[in-house]
N, C-alpha and C positions, 0 to 999 in steps of 0.2 A: 311512939312505940314501934318497935321493929317487928320483923317477921320471926316466927319461932323456927329454930333450926331442928331438924330431925336428929335422932340418935346416931344415924349413920354419918351424917355430915359432921357432927361433933367428934365422932370417933376417928374418922379419916383425918380431920383437921388436927386433932391432938397427936395422932401418930406421925403425921408429917412434921409438925412442930418439934416433937421429941427427937426425931431422927435427922431433920434437915433445917433446923431453925436458922442457921447462918445463910441459907440460900434465899430466904424470904425477907422482904422489906415492906415499907409502907406504900409501895407502888402497885396498884391493882393489876395493871397490864403485865408487869413482870411476873407477878405471882400467878397470873392466869397461865402463862407459858410454862412456868415451873411445875404447876399442878399437873398439867398435861404430860410433862416429861416424867414425873415421879409416880404417877398413878395410872391405872388402866381405865380411868373414867372416860367413857365414850360420849356421854351426854354433855352437850355444851352447857345446858342449863345447870346441871349438877356441878360441873367444873367451875362455872362462874360463881355459884353459891359458896363453894368451898374456898375459892380464891378471895372472895369478898369477906368471908368470915376470918380468914387468916389475916387479911389486910386490917380489918377492924381490931383484931386482937393485938397485932403488932403496934398499931397506932395508940391503943389504950395503954400499952406497956410503956411507951415512950413519954406519955404525958404525966 
């Protein structure tokens, strides 16, 4: 079982995927940089959680 994502993390992730889906892929490190560029998230932990969630969603779509 994984960690539960907060409503804010899910909302930010869905907004990013709706607007910039083509900029994200299954590579966490690349997604981390793009989340920093596209959002005003200052917290490293929150940025990593969002990037990890995006990576997980992209990987599950490709399977």
